[in-house]
Residue frames relative to the residue before (quaternion, step in Angstrom):
aa qw qx qy qz dx dy dz
X 1.0000 0.0000 0.0000 0.0000 0.00 0.00 0.00
X 0.4904 -0.6573 0.4794 0.3124 3.60 -0.88 0.88
X 0.6016 -0.6103 0.3865 0.3411 3.55 -1.01 0.83
X 0.6269 0.5437 -0.3439 0.4394 3.60 1.00 -0.76
X 0.6625 0.4845 -0.3102 0.4797 3.60 0.98 -0.77
X 0.6349 0.5276 -0.3281 0.4592 3.56 0.99 -0.82
X 0.6580 0.5018 -0.3048 0.4715 3.59 0.94 -0.87
X 0.6449 0.5136 -0.3183 0.4680 3.59 1.01 -0.78
X 0.6394 0.5142 -0.3189 0.4745 3.56 1.02 -0.81
X 0.6588 0.5121 -0.3120 0.4543 3.58 0.91 -0.91
X 0.6520 0.5048 -0.3120 0.4721 3.60 0.97 -0.84
X 0.6373 0.5321 -0.3211 0.4556 3.57 0.93 -0.93
X 0.7121 0.4669 -0.2602 0.4551 3.57 0.82 -1.03
X 0.6441 0.5236 -0.3395 0.4424 3.60 1.00 -0.68
X 0.6952 0.4480 -0.2667 0.4949 3.60 1.20 -0.48
X 0.7517 0.3025 -0.1722 0.5601 3.58 1.28 -0.15
X 0.1719 -0.8443 0.4989 0.0938 3.59 0.21 1.24
X 0.6185 0.5488 -0.3505 0.4399 3.60 1.19 -0.34
X 0.6528 0.4586 -0.3076 0.5186 3.61 1.30 -0.10
X 0.0901 -0.7481 0.6479 0.1110 3.56 -1.28 0.41
X 0.7171 -0.4637 0.2890 0.4327 3.57 -1.26 0.22
X 0.6259 0.5425 -0.3464 0.4405 3.60 1.07 -0.60
X 0.6561 0.4955 -0.3087 0.4782 3.57 0.98 -0.85
X 0.6484 0.5254 -0.3159 0.4514 3.57 0.99 -0.83
X 0.6850 0.4738 -0.2874 0.4730 3.60 0.84 -0.95
X 0.6378 0.5225 -0.3255 0.4629 3.60 0.97 -0.84
X 0.6690 0.4993 -0.2962 0.4641 3.57 0.92 -0.92
X 0.6686 0.5014 -0.3002 0.4598 3.58 0.92 -0.90
X 0.6802 0.4851 -0.2934 0.4646 3.59 0.89 -0.89
X 0.6489 0.5039 -0.3182 0.4731 3.59 0.95 -0.84
X 0.6416 0.5246 -0.3206 0.4586 3.59 0.98 -0.81
X 0.6544 0.5078 -0.3086 0.4676 3.57 0.93 -0.89
X 0.6864 0.4845 -0.2916 0.4572 3.59 0.81 -0.98
X 0.6690 0.5070 -0.3022 0.4518 3.58 0.87 -0.96
X 0.7092 0.4657 -0.2627 0.4595 3.58 0.87 -0.96
X 0.7159 0.4040 -0.2459 0.5136 3.57 1.25 -0.31
X 0.7448 -0.5020 0.1968 0.3930 3.52 1.12 0.76
X 0.4244 0.6808 -0.4979 0.3294 3.62 1.16 0.14
X 0.1885 -0.8205 0.5344 0.0753 3.57 -0.72 1.05
X 0.3627 0.7334 -0.4948 0.2929 3.59 1.24 0.24
X 0.5009 -0.6945 0.4366 0.2758 3.57 -0.79 1.02
X 0.6285 0.5382 -0.3322 0.4527 3.58 1.06 -0.72
X 0.6371 0.5115 -0.3190 0.4803 3.58 1.01 -0.80
X 0.6497 0.5117 -0.3139 0.4664 3.58 0.92 -0.88
X 0.6498 0.5193 -0.3201 0.4535 3.60 0.97 -0.82
X 0.6494 0.4987 -0.3164 0.4790 3.61 0.96 -0.83
X 0.6298 0.5369 -0.3260 0.4569 3.57 1.01 -0.82
X 0.7036 0.4587 -0.2663 0.4728 3.58 0.81 -0.99
X 0.6135 0.5354 -0.3523 0.4614 3.59 1.04 -0.69
X 0.6500 0.5216 -0.3175 0.4523 3.57 0.99 -0.78
X 0.6833 0.4776 -0.2864 0.4722 3.56 1.12 -0.59
X 0.8475 0.2778 -0.0756 0.4459 3.55 0.84 -0.99
X 0.5535 0.6036 -0.4297 0.3803 3.64 1.09 -0.25
X 0.4764 -0.6612 0.4902 0.3092 3.56 -0.95 0.80
X 0.6645 -0.5000 0.3608 0.4222 3.62 -1.19 0.44
X 0.7899 0.3208 -0.2443 0.4620 3.55 -1.05 0.79
X 0.5758 0.5884 -0.3874 0.4150 3.61 1.20 -0.12
């Protein structure tokens, strides 16, 4: 992982204690796949959960 991305991830996570690196990576990957045409229902669900679930869920 490029250092700039790692630093951005670390900053993001340090400001959001309800997130961890697994939630961040899952959300980012689901967002990328969904926005690039993946039609798998599980991917869509992860994408939508990342957008709409309240913190801590």
